[in-house]
N, C-alpha and C positions, 0 to 999 in steps of 0.2 A: 403800642405796647409790643415788646419783643418777647417771644416765648423761648425759654432756654431749651436748646436741643437735647440737653442731658436729662431734663426732668419731664420732657414731653411724653416719654414712654412709660411713665408711672412713678417718677420721682425717686428712682433708685440712685441716680447720680452716677451710673456706670454706663459705659458704652459697650455694645456687643463686640465680641471678638471678630476681627476681620476674617473674611473667607474668600477664597478664589473660586468657590463653587456656587452655583445658583441655589438659592434657598427660597422657601415659601411656595405657595401654590396660587392657582388662578383665583380661588375664593379670597385669599388674603390680599391679593392685589386689588380686587374689586372693593373690598372693605376699606383699604387704604385710599383708594380713588374716591369713594363716596365720602370718607371723612375729610379728604382734601376739599371737596366741593362744599361740604357743609360748613367748614371752618375757614373758608377763604375770606379775605378782607372785602366787604361789600363795596368799599370805595375804590378798590383796585382788584376787581375780579379776574380770575384766570382767563387768559385769551383762549378762544375756542380752538385756534390752530395749535396751541400748546397742548391742549387736552387730546386732540386728535393724534398729535405726534406721540404722546404717551401711550395711547391705546395701540398705535401702530408698532411702537417699540416693544410693548408687551407681547403683541401677536407674533412678532418676529422671534422673540426669545422663546415663546412657547413652541413655535414650529421647530426651532433649532433643538430644543429639548426632546421633542418627539422624534426628530430625525436621529439624534444620538441614540435614543432607545432602540429605534428600528435597526440601526447599524450594529448595536451591541447584540441584538437578537440574531442578526444575519451572521455575525462572526461566530456566535455560539453554535448556530446551525451548521456552518461550514466546518467548525472544529469537530462537531459530533460526526459529521459525514466522513471527515478525514480519519478519525479514530476508527470508525467502523470499517473503512477500506483497508486499514492495516491488519484486520483480522485474517485477510487472505494469506498473510505471511506465516501464520501460526501453523506449525507442523512441517515447515520447509527448512531444508539445510541452507544456511546463508553464510556469507562472509561479511564481516564488519570491520571497518578500519579501526586499528587499535591505537588509542591515544589516551584521552581522558575517559574514564569509565567509573561506574558505581558498582561496588561489590555489595550485593544485597544478601546473599546467602554464602557466608564464608565456607571455604572448603569445596565448593562446587564451581569450578572454573573451566570453560571450554578450552581446547588447545589453541595455541598461537602458531599460525603459519607464517614462515619467513621466506621471502623471495629476494635473491641478491643478483646484482648485475654481473658479479664475478665470484669465484670461490671465496667463501668466508674464512677468515683466519683471526682467531682471538676475539671474535664477536661475543657479546653478552647481552642478554635481555635484562634491562634494569627497571625495577618497579619501585615507584616512590609514592608516599602518601600525599594527602591533600596539602600538607605544609611543605612538600618538596624533599622530605627526608627519605633517604634510600632505605627500603625494608628488605629487598631481596635482589640478588644478582645471579642470573642463571647462565652458565656457559653454553655456547652454541657449538656443535660439532664442526671441526675444521674441514675444509676441502669441498664442501657441498655448496650448491647455489640455492637449494631449497632445504628447509628443515621444519620439523614440527616440534614445538617446545610445549611441554606440559608444566603448568604451575599448579602446585598442590594447594595453593591458597595460604601458604605459611610464610612467616618471616624468616630471616636468616638465622634467628635463634631457635627456630622450630615451633614457635607459637603460632596458633591460627590467627591470621590477619582479621581484625574486626571489620564489621560492616562499615562502609564509608566510601568516600571518593578517592580514587587512585589514578596514577598516570603510568603508562608503560612506554618505554622507548628502547631502541636497539643501539648499543655502542658497537660501531663497526670494527673496533680493535685495530690491528695492524694493517688491515687491507683498506683499499680505497673504494670498496664496493658501496653501492647505494642499496640499502636494505629496507624493504617495506614489510610491515607486519599487519596481520589480519586475524581477528578471531574467527574460528570456524566452528559452527554448531547449529543445533536445531532451535528454532524460535518456538518457545513453549507457550508464550502468552503475550498479550498486549495489556499493559498496565497503565491506567490513567492516573498520573501523579500530579501534584501541585505544580511541577515544572513542565508539564505537558506529557503527551503519550510516550511511553518507553517500552521497548521490546525486551522481553526476558529471554536470555540465552544462558541456560544453566543458572549460575548464581549471579550473573551480571544483568544490569539494567542499562540498555543502550538506546541512544536517541535514534529515531528512524533514519535520520540523515547519515548515520554511520554505515548503513547497509550498502555494500558495494556489489554483491552478487547474490542473486536469488536462485537457488537450485530447486530440484524436484522435491516433492513432498516426502518427508522421511517416513519410512514404514514403521508402524506401531505393532508390536507383537500382541496378538489377542488369542484368547483361548476359546475355541469354538465349542458349542454345546452339541455333544454327540448323541443326544437323546432322540427318540422317534417322535415326530410331530404328526398329528392327524388333522 
């Protein structure tokens, strides 16, 4: 007698959805293994070597699952340690390469420092949104090899740029200079986002890899208590 594989699970006539992930538990495997022993053909019983092979295969899968869990725990621990180490940057004046960035607090943008291999002429700072649309073009003073450009966080129409992802680039203009751009500001906090840890510099959220220079700790103005203490 042949048992229909579709009705052996309860007569529903449906097959479970395929999955690339391991499912079930150790107890479920043992239940299935016992059911296999109890319902085997007495005239053609399972070979002992086959059963040992099944047990060995299950043991290997179980060990692999535990190894994956241990690796996941190790990665989580390393990520936590890495995030904690970034706290040493908080309060320091840093430079960060300017390219793709996230504007999290509109209207609060650190200055942009430009360095050129030769005097700049007709250069402009171009800011585009996530779709590549230009939202602002800021002219760079001619004749200098260094410049500090302040973006007020507004578009060319005068509206405040909304929070989101942006890109900044420098158009060299009529000169053949190679111009590099960097954000310069104080790291205010380390924020743990779904995309990984990010450093807050004013209204920007920057990846740690963007940091190029770590300066001294920025002084914070405090008001001392002038009272008499006993």
